[in-house]
N, C-alpha and C positions, 0 to 999 in steps of 0.2 A: 258422728259415728253411730249414735243410737238410731237415728232416723234411717241411715243406710242399712243398718242391720235389720231393722223392722221391715224395710222394703224387701230385703232378700228372704226373710222368713215367710212373708206373704200371709194370706189368710186373715184372721181376725186381728192379729197384731199389726199387720200392714194397714188395715182399714182404720184402726184407731190412731195410727201415727202416719197419716197420709201426706204430711207436709214435706215438700222437697228440701227444706232447709229450716234452721232455727230462725232465720230472719223472717221467713214467711209466717211462722207462729207468732212472733212478736208483732208483725204487721197486722195480722188478723185480730189478735187480742186488743191491740192498741186502737185499731179502727172501730172495733165493737164498743169501746168506751164512749164513742161519740153519741151512742143511743142511750147511754145511762142517764137517768134523771137525778143524778147526784154527782158530787165531786167536780174536779176542775183540773186543767193542766196547771203546772206549777206557776205560782204567782208570788208577788211580794208579800211581806209580812202583814202590811195593813190590809190588803185585799183578802189575804188568807183569813184574818180574824173576822172580816166582814162576812165572808162566805160561811164561816163556822157559825156565826150568830144567826144567819138566815136559815141554814139547814137545821139548826137546833130548834127553830120555831116552825119547821115544816115547809120552808120556802126553798126554791132553787132557781138560780138565774140561768136560763138557756144560753148556750154559747153562740147559737146562730150560725154554725159552720157545717159544711158538708163533711162527709166522712174523710175525703181526701184532704180537705183543708184542716180538719181536726188532727189528722195524722201528721201533717206538716208542722202544725203548731206544737204538737206533742213532742216531736223530735227537736224542735227549736228550743223549747223550754226545758227539755230534759226529763220529763216524766209527768205522772198524773197522781193526784192525791185525793183522799176523801177528808174534807176538813172537819166533819162531825161524825163521830161513831158513838152510839149509845151502848155502853157496856152493860146496861141493865136489860137490854132487849136481846134475849137469848135466841130469838127467831133468826137473827142475822147469822148465827152459827149453824143454822140448819140448811140441809140440802133438800128437804122435803117441801112439797107445795104448801102444806098447811103450817109450816114454820115450826113443827114439832122436832124434838131432838130424839135420835135413835141411839139408845145406849148399846144395844146389841145389833149386829148385822142382821139383815132380813132372814138369811138362811138359818142363823142361830135361833131367832125367834120362832121360826117354823118348827125347828127340831124340838124346842122346849114345849111348844103347844102340842106337838104330836106325842111327846113322851108320856107314858102311863103314870110314872111316879113323880113327874115334875123334877125339880132340883133336889138332889140328895146332898144334905150337909153342905150346901152352898157351892157345889161343883156342877159344872155343865155336864149333861149326859154325852159321853163320847163313845161311839161305837168301837168295839174291839176288833182288831184285825186278826181273824182266825189264822191267816196264813203266817203271821209273825210268830204266834205261839207254836204253830206246828213245825217251825224251823229250829226249835230249841236244840235238837240233837245234831242236825247237820250244821247249824250256825250257832254255836253256844255263846258267842260274845256279842256285845252291843257296841257299835261304832260311834265315837264322839268326835266329829271334826271340830277343830278349834283354830283360832288364829293367835299366834304368839305376838308379843308387843313389837318384836323386831321386824315383823312383817306387816304391821298395822298401816304403814304409809302406802303400801302397794308398790313402792318403787325400790324395794330392797335389792333386786337384781342389779341395780345401778350402783350399789354400795358394797364393795367387797368386805369392808370391815364388819358390817352387820351380818353378812353371810357367814363370816368366821365366828360369830358369836350369837347364833340363832337360839339354840336351846340353852337358856340361862341355867335351868335347873338340871338338865340331863347332860349338858356339855356337847350336844350334837351340833353339826354344822354342815353346810353344803349339800345335804341330801335329806329326803323325807324320812322321818323315823316314826315308829309306832310305840307308844308307851303302854305297858301292861304291868299289872301288879305281879311281883315275884311269885307269890303263892299260886296265882292263876296260871302263870307261865309254867311253873314246875308241874302242876296238875295236867297240863296239856302236853308235857314232854318237850317244851321249848327251851331254848338257851338264849341268854343275854347276848346282844351284839351280832346275832345271826341275821342274814338277809332272808326276808319272808315275803310271801304274797298274801295280802288280805283280800279275801273273796266274800262276795255276797251273791244273792240271786240275780242282782242287777249288773254286777261288774266286779272288777278287781284292780288292785294297784300294788306296786312294789315298794317296800320300805325296809329300813333296818330296825330290828326289834330292840327295844330298850326296856329292861326291867327297871321299874320306878316305883318306889314304895308309896309315893303320893298318888298313884293311880288307884281308883276304886276297883275292887275285885269284880271280874266279869265284864269289864269295859276295855276298849281299845281306844286310846286317845291319840289322834293324829293331827298335826298342824297342816293347814292347807295354804296354798299360795306359792309354794316353791316350784310348781310346775311351769310357771312363766319364766321367760328368759330374754335377755337383751344382749346382743353381741357386743363384744369389746371390753367387757369387764369380767370375763370368766363365766363359765357355765355351771349353774347349780344343777345337781343331779336329783331333781325332785319329781315326784309323781303326784297325780291329783287324786286325793282320797274321795272326792265327790263322785268319782266314777262308780264307786260301790253304792252310793246313795240312790242313784237313779232319779226318777221323776216323781217320787212320792210327795204328797201334799198333806198338810194337817187338815183334818175334816172340819175343824171349827173356824180357824183363821184363814185357811186357804194358802198359807205360806208354805214354802218348801219344808218338808219334814226331814231334817238332817239327823235326828237323834233317836230314831227307833229302828235303824237298819241293823239287822242281825248279820254277823260275819263269822268267818273262821280264819285262823292264821295257819298258813301252810309254809313250811321251810322250803327254800329254793336250793 
């Protein structure tokens, strides 16, 4: 499914996942092991100990097989293993040609080197998003998407009992809800249990507002995952809060930035 999706997306994603099937990936990686000057296809315990001893002394026994013959032997024996691994040699954990270890990603190291003040109090220099601070009046709240334990398996829509007991702390079920601190809600003129639309500059979604004393003031906590549905077990009326997040990414890690989105809550 992932390979098919990558093919449909095209561009760089399709180029990096250009295999037609998972079987082709396994075949390619398995055949490439034929050129490795270490390891062996699975063998008996006596021969395994022999290979471990040889490799620990810097020796390796060539298998003498072509790539196709090696792939056939690999499937027949059930796998490949490396009988000797030197846990004291940290270069084996490196992806750099010189065997060095990179603690920070290359992009992060460049930013540290370019920074005038270097590291301040142990924190990485992170560029501020001026557009986020400028949205304070139009979008006074910050969105916090989260996943409740009853949605952790990803298959909750197949389990009506879990749909009936989604919000353990708030008592919500069968629909997406938005948790907000009662004080924040009163300041914005909102009411508990009303249907609202949570809007950001990137998008919006529908939810039922829930005053919850456990919510931090100024935040909107919304569970995600209820927007998926499977026919036959009842339909959950859930919307996807990630619509409001958009395609933002964290400047340091490159991961999706889900927790800096500014939003407003509008009654429907």
